[in-house]
N, C-alpha and C positions, 0 to 999 in steps of 0.2 A: 915146866914153865915155857920153855922154848917151843915145844910141840903145840901148846895152846896158842901162843902168839902166831906161829906159822899157820895154824888152822884158821885163826881169825883173819889173817892177812889173805889167805887163799879164798876164803868165803867173801871177803870184801871185794877182791879183784874179780871173782866170779860174778858177783852182783853188778859191778861197774861195767862188765862186759855183757850184761843182760843175758847171762847164761843160767839155766836151771842146773840143779845137781845132776839131773839125768843127761843133759847135754854135755856137761863137763866130763861125766863118767864115760860117755861114748867117745868123746874126743881124745881122752887120755887112755882109753882101753882098759877101764876097770869098772867095778860095780858101783852102783849108787850107794850101797852100804859102806863101801870103802871111802867114798867122798864124804859121807856123813861122819865117819870116824875121824877122818883127817880134819875136817872143819871143827869138830868138837875137841880136837887135841888129844884124842885117845890113841891114834895111830899116826904115822908119818910116812910119806912116800920115800922110796929109795932115791939114791942120787940120780939114777936114770929116770925115775919118776918125776923128780923135781924138774928135769929138763923138759919133759913132756908138759907138765903143768905150766911152766914158764912160757913155752911156745904157744900153747892154747890161750893163755891169759895175756899174751902180747907184752911180756916183760922179760928182762934178763933174770937168770936164776938168782943173782944177788938181790934183785928187787923183791923177791919173795921174803927176804929177811930184813926188809926196810920197814920197821914197825913205827907206828905213830901216824899212819895215814898219809905220809908224804912219799912220793916217788922221787928218786934221784933224777 
């Protein structure tokens, strides 16, 4: 359940930053397939990966876990 919520949150943040999956993958140094798996909640980034995602998406790591569409 948490992985699915995290994936949706990452996808929403990616879209709000006008990034494609390809652009996000390049920025965090992973494959497009991995981004797809994360966004669908099948896989999750490591702790170090979460830091990369947060930096690229211009949020704090904790904001990746702020569900419900609102940012702190």
